[in-house]
C-alpha positions in Angstrom: -33.6 -1.6 -13.1 -36.9 -3.1 -14.2 -38.8 -5.1 -11.6 -38.2 -8.3 -13.3 -34.5 -7.6 -13.7 -34.3 -6.7 -10.0 -36.1 -9.9 -9.1 -33.6 -12.0 -11.0 -30.7 -10.0 -9.7 -31.8 -10.5 -6.1 -32.4 -14.2 -6.8 -28.8 -14.5 -8.1 -27.4 -12.7 -5.0 -29.5 -15.0 -2.8 -28.0 -18.2 -4.2 -26.5 -20.0 -1.2 -23.1 -20.3 -2.9 -22.8 -16.8 -4.3 -21.3 -15.0 -1.3 -19.4 -18.1 -0.3 -17.8 -18.0 -3.7 -16.9 -14.4 -3.3 -15.3 -15.0 0.0 -13.2 -17.9 -1.4 -12.2 -15.7 -4.3 -11.1 -12.8 -2.0 -8.9 -15.2 0.1 -7.4 -16.8 -3.1 -6.7 -13.4 -4.7 -4.9 -11.8 -1.7 -2.9 -14.9 -0.7 -1.8 -15.6 -4.3 -0.6 -12.0 -4.7 1.2 -12.1 -1.4 3.0 -15.4 -2.2 3.8 -14.5 -5.8 5.1 -11.0 -5.1 8.8 -10.2 -5.1 8.1 -7.3 -2.8 8.7 -3.6 -3.3 11.5 -1.3 -2.3 10.3 0.0 1.1 9.7 -3.5 2.4 13.4 -4.4 2.2 14.4 -1.8 4.8 12.2 -3.7 7.2 13.4 -7.1 6.0 17.1 -6.2 6.3 16.7 -4.9 9.8 14.9 -7.9 11.0 17.4 -10.3 9.4 20.3 -8.4 10.7 19.2 -7.6 14.3 16.4 -10.0 15.1 14.5 -8.8 18.2 17.1 -6.1 18.6 15.5 -4.4 15.6 12.7 -3.2 17.9 15.0 -1.3 20.3 17.0 0.1 17.3 13.8 1.4 15.7 12.5 2.9 18.9 15.6 5.0 19.0 15.9 6.0 15.3 12.9 5.3 13.1 9.7 7.2 12.4 7.1 4.4 13.0 5.8 2.7 16.2 6.8 -0.9 16.7 3.8 -3.1 16.3 4.3 -4.0 12.6 8.0 -4.8 13.3 7.1 -7.0 16.3 4.7 -9.0 14.1 7.3 -9.3 11.3 10.1 -10.3 13.7 7.8 -12.9 15.4 6.8 -14.5 12.1 10.3 -14.5 10.6 11.8 -15.9 13.8 9.1 -18.6 13.7 9.2 -19.6 10.0 12.5 -18.0 8.7 10.7 -17.3 5.5 9.4 -14.0 4.2 7.0 -15.6 1.8 5.1 -17.1 4.8 5.2 -13.7 6.5 3.6 -12.2 3.4 1.1 -15.0 3.3 0.1 -14.1 6.8 -0.6 -10.5 5.6 -2.7 -11.7 2.7 -4.7 -14.0 4.9 -5.2 -11.3 7.6 -6.4 -8.7 5.1 -8.6 -11.1 3.1 -10.3 -12.5 6.2 -10.9 -9.0 7.4 -12.6 -8.2 4.1 -14.7 -11.3 4.3 -15.8 -10.2 7.8 -16.7 -6.7 6.5 -18.7 -7.9 3.6 -20.6 -10.6 5.6 -21.3 -8.0 8.3 -22.8 -5.7 5.7 -24.8 -8.5 4.1 -26.4 -9.5 7.5 -27.2 -5.9 8.6 -27.8 -4.0 5.4 -28.6 -6.5 2.7 -26.9 -8.4 -0.2 -26.7 -5.5 -2.6 -24.8 -3.3 -0.2 -22.5 -6.2 0.5 -21.9 -6.6 -3.2 -21.0 -2.9 -3.4 -18.5 -3.3 -0.6 -17.0 -6.3 -2.4 -16.6 -4.3 -5.7 -15.2 -1.1 -4.1 -13.3 -2.4 -1.1 -12.2 -6.0 -1.7 -11.4 -5.2 -5.3 -9.5 -2.0 -4.5 -6.1 -2.4 -6.1 -4.4 -0.3 -3.4 -5.3 -2.8 -0.7 -4.2 -5.7 -2.9 -0.8 -4.1 -3.6 0.1 -2.5 -0.2 -1.6 -4.9 2.2 -0.1 -8.2 1.0 3.4 -7.2 2.1 5.3 -6.7 5.4 4.8 -2.9 5.8 2.5 -1.4 8.5 -0.4 -1.0 6.0 -1.0 -4.8 6.1 -1.6 -4.7 9.9 -3.3 -1.3 10.1 -6.1 -1.7 7.6 -7.8 -4.8 9.1 -8.1 -3.0 12.4 -9.2 0.3 10.8 -11.9 -1.6 8.8 -13.2 -3.2 12.0 -13.6 0.3 13.6 -15.2 1.8 10.5 -17.6 -1.0 9.7 -18.7 -2.2 13.1 -21.6 0.2 13.4 -24.6 -0.6 15.6 -22.6 -2.2 18.5 -23.5 -0.9 21.9 -22.7 -1.2 25.6 -19.5 -1.6 27.6 -18.1 -4.5 25.7 -18.3 -2.7 22.4 -16.4 0.3 23.7 -13.8 -2.0 25.3 -13.2 -3.6 21.9 -13.0 -0.2 20.3 -10.4 0.9 22.9 -8.3 -2.2 22.2 -8.5 -1.6 18.4 -7.6 2.1 18.7 -4.6 1.3 20.9 -3.4 -1.4 18.5 -3.8 1.1 15.6 -1.7 3.7 17.5 1.1 1.1 18.2 1.1 0.2 14.4 1.3 3.7 12.9 1.0 7.3 14.1 -1.6 8.0 11.4 -4.0 6.5 14.0 -4.2 10.0 15.6 -5.6 11.3 12.3 -8.2 8.5 12.3 -9.3 9.0 15.9 -11.9 11.8 15.6 -13.6 10.3 12.5 -13.8 6.9 14.1 -15.2 8.3 17.4 -17.7 10.3 15.4 -19.0 7.1 13.7 -19.1 5.2 17.0 -21.0 8.0 18.6 -23.5 8.3 15.7 -24.2 4.6 15.3 -24.3 3.7 19.0 -27.8 3.7 20.6 -26.4 4.0 24.1 -27.6 7.0 26.1 -25.6 10.2 25.7 -24.6 9.9 29.4 -23.3 6.4 28.9 -21.4 7.3 25.8 -19.8 10.3 27.5 -18.7 8.1 30.5 -17.3 5.4 28.2 -15.4 8.0 26.1 -13.9 9.8 29.1 -13.0 6.6 31.0 -11.5 4.9 28.1 -9.6 8.0 27.0 -7.8 7.9 30.4 -7.1 4.1 29.9 -5.7 4.7 26.4 -3.4 7.5 27.6 -2.1 5.2 30.3 -1.5 2.3 27.8 0.1 4.6 25.3 2.1 7.0 27.5 5.5 5.4 26.8 5.1 5.3 23.0 3.8 8.8 23.0 7.0 9.9 24.7 9.0 8.1 22.0 7.0 9.9 19.4 7.8 13.3 20.7 11.4 12.7 21.6 12.6 10.5 18.7 10.2 9.7 15.9 8.8 13.2 15.2 12.4 14.4 14.6 12.7 12.0 11.6 9.6 12.9 9.8 11.1 15.3 7.2 11.3 12.9 4.3 7.8 11.6 5.0 5.8 14.9 4.8 5.2 17.4 2.0 3.0 20.4 2.6 2.7 21.3 -1.1 -1.1 21.5 -1.7 -0.7 20.4 -5.4 1.4 17.3 -4.4 -1.2 16.3 -1.8 -4.2 16.9 -4.1 -2.4 14.8 -6.8 -2.0 12.0 -4.2 -5.7 12.3 -3.4 -6.7 12.1 -7.1 -4.5 9.0 -7.7 -5.9 7.2 -4.6 -9.5 8.3 -4.4 -10.7 9.5 -7.8 -8.6 7.1 -9.9 -7.0 4.0 -8.2 -3.4 3.0 -7.5 -3.5 0.0 -9.9 -3.9 2.1 -13.0 -2.0 5.0 -14.5 -3.9 8.3 -13.7 -4.1 9.1 -17.4 -5.6 5.9 -18.8 -9.0 4.6 -19.9 -9.7 2.9 -16.5 -8.7 6.1 -14.7 -11.2 8.1 -16.8 -13.9 5.5 -16.1 -13.2 5.9 -12.4 -13.3 9.7 -12.7 -16.6 9.5 -14.4 -17.9 7.2 -11.7 -16.8 9.5 -8.9 -18.3 12.5 -10.7 -21.7 10.7 -11.0 -21.6 9.7 -7.3 -20.8 13.3 -6.2 -23.6 14.6 -8.4 -26.1 12.2 -6.9 -25.0 12.8 -3.3 -25.2 16.6 -3.7 -28.7 16.3 -5.3 -29.9 14.0 -2.5 -28.6 16.2 0.2 -30.3 19.3 -1.3 -33.7 17.5 -1.3 -33.7 15.4 1.9 -34.1 16.7 5.4 -33.4 13.7 7.6 -29.7 13.2 7.1 -28.2 12.5 10.6 -26.4 9.3 9.6 -25.5 10.5 6.1 -24.0 13.7 7.5 -21.9 11.8 10.0 -20.5 9.6 7.3 -19.7 12.5 5.1 -18.1 14.5 7.9 -16.0 11.5 8.9 -14.7 11.1 5.4 -14.0 14.9 5.0 -12.2 14.9 8.4 -9.8 12.2 7.2 -9.2 13.9 3.9 -8.4 17.3 5.6 -6.3 15.6 8.3 -4.1 13.7 5.8 -3.7 16.8 3.6 -3.0 19.1 6.5 -0.4 16.6 8.0 1.4 16.6 4.6 1.2 12.8 4.1 -1.4 12.7 1.3 1.3 13.3 -1.3 2.1 9.6 -1.1 -0.9 7.9 -2.5 -0.2 4.8 -0.5 -0.9 6.7 2.7 -4.4 7.4 1.4 -5.4 3.8 1.6 -6.5 4.9 5.1 -9.3 6.8 3.4 -10.6 3.9 1.4 -12.8 2.3 4.2 -14.4 5.7 4.9 -14.9 6.3 1.2 -16.5 2.9 0.5 -18.8 3.0 3.5 -20.0 6.4 2.4 -20.7 5.2 -1.2 -22.4 2.0 0.0 -24.6 4.0 2.4 -25.9 6.2 -0.4 -26.3 3.2 -2.7 -28.9 1.9 -0.2 -30.6 5.4 0.0 -30.6 5.8 -3.8 -31.7 2.3 -4.8 -33.0 2.4 -8.3 -31.1 5.6 -9.3 -29.6 4.6 -12.6 -26.9 7.3 -12.5 -25.6 6.2 -9.1 -25.7 2.5 -10.0 -23.9 3.2 -13.3 -21.3 5.3 -11.4 -20.6 2.4 -9.0 -20.3 0.0 -12.0 -17.7 2.3 -13.6 -15.6 2.5 -10.5 -15.9 -1.3 -10.2 -14.6 -1.8 -13.7 -11.7 0.5 -13.0 -10.9 -1.5 -9.9 -11.0 -4.8 -11.7 -8.5 -3.3 -14.3 -6.3 -2.2 -11.5 -6.4 -5.5 -9.7 -5.4 -7.2 -13.0 -2.4 -4.8 -13.2 -1.4 -5.6 -9.6 -1.6 -9.3 -10.3 0.6 -9.1 -13.4 2.9 -6.4 -11.9 2.4 -4.0 -14.8 1.1 -0.4 -15.2 0.5 0.3 -11.5 1.4 3.6 -9.8 4.2 1.9 -7.9 7.4 1.8 -10.0 9.2 -1.1 -8.3 6.0 -3.2 -8.3 6.1 -3.1 -12.1 9.7 -4.5 -12.4 9.8 -7.5 -14.7 11.7 -9.5 -12.1 11.2 -13.0 -13.6 12.4 -11.8 -17.0 15.4 -10.1 -15.3 16.3 -13.2 -13.3 16.1 -15.3 -16.5 18.4 -12.9 -18.4 21.1 -12.7 -15.8 20.9 -16.5 -15.1 21.6 -17.0 -18.8 24.7 -14.9 -18.5 25.8 -16.7 -15.4 25.6 -20.1 -17.2 28.3 -18.9 -19.6 30.4 -17.1 -16.9 30.3 -18.0 -13.2 32.3 -14.9 -12.3 29.5 -12.5 -13.3 28.8 -9.8 -10.8 25.7 -7.5 -10.7 25.6 -3.8 -9.8 22.3 -2.2 -8.8 21.1 0.7 -6.7 17.6 -0.7 -6.3 16.7 -2.4 -2.9 14.2 -4.8 -4.4 16.6 -6.1 -7.1 19.4 -6.2 -4.5 17.4 -8.6 -2.2 15.9 -10.7 -4.9 19.1 -11.3 -6.8 21.0 -12.1 -3.6 18.3 -14.7 -2.8 19.0 -16.2 -6.2 22.7 -16.6 -5.1 24.0 -13.9 -7.5 27.0 -11.8 -6.6 25.6 -8.3 -6.1 27.3 -5.0 -5.4 24.7 -2.5 -4.2 24.1 0.6 -2.1 22.1 -1.7 0.1 24.6 -4.3 1.1 28.2 -4.4 2.4 29.8 -6.2 -0.6 32.5 -4.5 -2.6 34.2 -5.5 -5.9 37.4 -6.2 -3.9 35.6 -9.0 -2.2 34.7 -10.9 -5.4 38.0 -11.6 -7.2 38.4 -11.9 -11.0 35.4 -10.6 -12.9 34.9 -11.4 -16.6 31.4 -10.1 -16.9 29.7 -7.2 -15.0 26.0 -6.4 -15.3 24.9 -2.9 -14.4 21.1 -2.7 -13.8 19.8 0.8 -14.6 16.3 1.6 -13.2 14.5 4.8 -12.2 16.4 6.7 -9.6 13.6 6.7 -7.1 14.7 8.0 -3.7 18.5 7.7 -4.4 20.1 11.1 -3.6 20.5 12.8 -7.0 24.2 13.8 -6.7 25.0 10.3 -5.6 23.0 8.8 -8.5 24.9 11.0 -11.0 28.2 9.9 -9.6 27.2 6.2 -10.0 26.2 6.8 -13.6 29.5 8.6 -14.3 31.5 5.7 -12.9 29.5 3.1 -14.9 30.0 5.0 -18.1 33.7 5.3 -17.6 34.3 1.5 -17.4 36.7 0.1 -19.9 35.7 -3.2 -21.5 36.1 -5.3 -24.6 32.4 -5.6 -25.5 29.1 -4.0 -24.3 25.6 -5.4 -24.7 22.4 -3.6 -23.7 19.2 -5.5 -22.8 16.0 -3.6 -22.1 13.1 -5.2 -20.2 9.6 -4.0 -19.3 8.5 -1.3 -21.7 6.5 1.4 -19.9 3.7 2.7 -22.2 3.3 5.7 -19.9 6.9 6.8 -19.7 6.4 10.0 -21.7 3.7 11.2 -19.2 6.0 10.2 -16.3 8.8 12.3 -17.7 6.7 15.4 -17.2 7.2 14.8 -13.5 10.7 13.3 -13.6 12.7 14.1 -16.7 15.0 11.1 -16.3 12.2 8.5 -16.2 13.3 5.6 -18.4 11.4 4.2 -21.4 12.0 0.6 -20.0 11.6 -0.4 -16.4 15.0 -2.2 -16.4 18.0 -1.8 -18.6 20.9 -4.3 -18.3 24.2 -3.1 -19.5 26.5 -6.1 -19.8 30.3 -5.4 -19.9 32.7 -8.1 -20.9 36.2 -8.0 -19.4 35.5 -4.8 -17.4 38.7 -3.1 -16.1 39.4 -1.5 -12.7 36.0 -2.3 -11.1 37.7 -2.1 -7.6 38.5 1.5 -8.3 34.8 2.5 -8.5 34.7 4.9 -5.5 30.9 5.5 -5.2 29.9 1.9 -5.9 32.4 0.5 -3.4 32.0 3.1 -0.6 29.4 2.1 2.0 28.6 5.3 3.7 25.4 5.7 1.8 22.4 5.3 4.1 19.0 4.3 2.6 15.8 6.2 3.2 13.0 4.4 5.0 
């Protein structure tokens, strides 16, 4: 930037209402998405357990699940208090947005307004956080604590290590991925603390013993119960894990990986990598920079080695480390046009991704893209003409949403059968992407649907997917439209549908 342009830019950032406006925008953005969201498939396993078992869900999960209990305890407490999942989601949106405000303001006070703006563009506007951390899954409670640990550099003394111990313990009770974060977090704490080496060693050894005492019981649950159920959560294919890394770190989870915003993000990441490598080859004093880079690489290697990076959503744990690294080099490389331009390209891609998340379209999460409002309007129109209408679906999101709208729903995820409903003049089968439904079971459901005798069939397609041809390269059965409604008038022998009416299918967490 020219000196005059830099002056005006700094003056703009220095305006007393600028950052206050950003903070208000962040809170409004995250809370509005949390309130307006219909949720995504994985959330409803949590929701159904809490609604069915209440506080008993905690004991049940400790004996059968794959996650530690903290997120379920928070969800159960909030639902028991308010009896409303929208308010529970609102809590998630407020928690994450307030954490982001804290991070940005902390950076502004310690490292300047420009670095704080970079944090806003790359962290607060990261679509993955907006999508995954406004719901009721563990991500919403894990990320605020992780961000505190990553961005609270420069704090020293006994109290700072006590707070870190509490945060690490909370992380470990929220998700076992905390163990993969432990070494990178401790590296950052050690590097940025100005305590003497002797004091840091004494704090580390003393608090490690306290942590083990606090976590001993949950660690035994992990080794005796939860680790046995990890099979569906890990994938040690290097290609699958690298694909997950690309989607989360090089592109972003709000845009399709083969799209203009994704290419902008790719160009931005390439520019940043080029500038960092060039700087490291020329500069000698790199203690802080090296620690940040090693911490980031440690998290990448840990997630890939653990086989969890194949799910892009798990890589939201990398985002705070990535953004801190980029912001740090932004300060070191002030005035570097390539680096500044690269940050701007990533910011543009992030904004596109956040827009997609807000309108529930073209994100990397299939069930997030469902045109739920249009679907409800369509089936409600059918119900006005026929109150006997019953809906068949194998999707957990649509099951829950339609039941909340008081529709009669037969699904893999509830106990209702067609024999419970009585005379049916109209049946609507909702066809969506198979997702995690067991393939032989899915094929059997389709065969039964296609065998139904009826007097008239109507097909309504909703939510055209512009990227469906690309997605079919990974899953041949991927549909052209997100939702297909097949409406059967006067369907015969629905109670004879074996696979739709049997309830021994068990959903995957």
